N, C-alpha and C positions, 0 to 999 in steps of 0.2 A: 196363571190365574192371579188377579190382583191380590195384594196383600194390604190389610188395614191394620196399622200400628196405632195403639193408644198409649201415649206417654204421660204419665202422672207424676211429676216431680215438684208438686206443690206451687205451680205458676199461678200468679195473680196479675191483674191489671187494674189500675185506678180508673175511677169515673172520668170519662173523656180522654183518657191517655192513649198514647201511640207508642208501641214498642217495635223496634227493629230487630229482626232475628236473622241468625245464620245457622244452617244446619248442613252437616256433612257426614260422610261415611269414611273419612280419611284413614288410609292405612289398611282397608279392607281390599280384598282382591278386585271388586268392581265398584269403586267409589261413585261411578255414574250410574245413578238409580233411576234415571229419568224414563218416561215423564212421572212426575211426583205432584201430588196434590196435598196442600197443607191447610188444616183447618183448626181454629181454636174452638174447643168443645166446652161450654160451660158445665161445671160440676154441680151436682146436688139439685135441690129445688131451690131456685133463688126466691127472695121475698117479693120480687117484682120481675117484670119483664126485662130481659137482658139481650142485648144485640152485639155480638163481637164480630167484627169484619176482618177477613184475612184477604190481603191484596198485595199488589206488586210483587208477585212471584217471580223470581229471576234465577236463571240457571247461569252459573258463572264457573270460570276456570282460573285457577291459581296461576300466577306469573312465575317466571323461572327463579326469582330471588325469594319466594314465599316458602314457608316450611313444608308444604307439600306440593311441590311444583307440577303443574299442568292437570292436577286433580280437579274434579268437578265438586262444586259445593252450591248451596242454594241460599238465596236471601229472600225474605218477605216481611211484611208488616202486619201487625195486628192492631186493630183500633176498637177501643170500647165506646160504643155510641150509647151507653147506659149512664145513669147518673149515680151508680154504686160501684164500689169495687167488686170485681168478679174473680172467683177462682175458677181455672180451666185446666182441661188436659189439651195436650196437643195431638190431634189425629194426623197421620200420614197415611196416604194411600199411594201404594207402589204399583205402577202400571208397566214396570220394566220388562214384562213378559210379552207385551204386545208386539206382533211382527213389524218390522221396519220396512217400508217401501220407499227406497230412495228414488226420487225423480229429478229430472233435470229440467 
């Protein structure tokens, strides 16, 4: 069954800004949690319409000389298309329990 995580660590993003994010589960038994969806979730009721765009989600694997060799991590970007600073939570949807059908 999919899991939905909502992480609230006081994240904010300025008007018109872009943030580059990296997320991982390094050191856990199964750091490969894919497929995974990441979404910036605006908090509270803003004084006006806000638009947070999450894009360029990439599944990556660490190289042999990195701190967690060969472990999977994820990179993505969040863009604020609003003209105000926005406080947000990071929502993560884990779909790692979906059956895998390898095909040639």
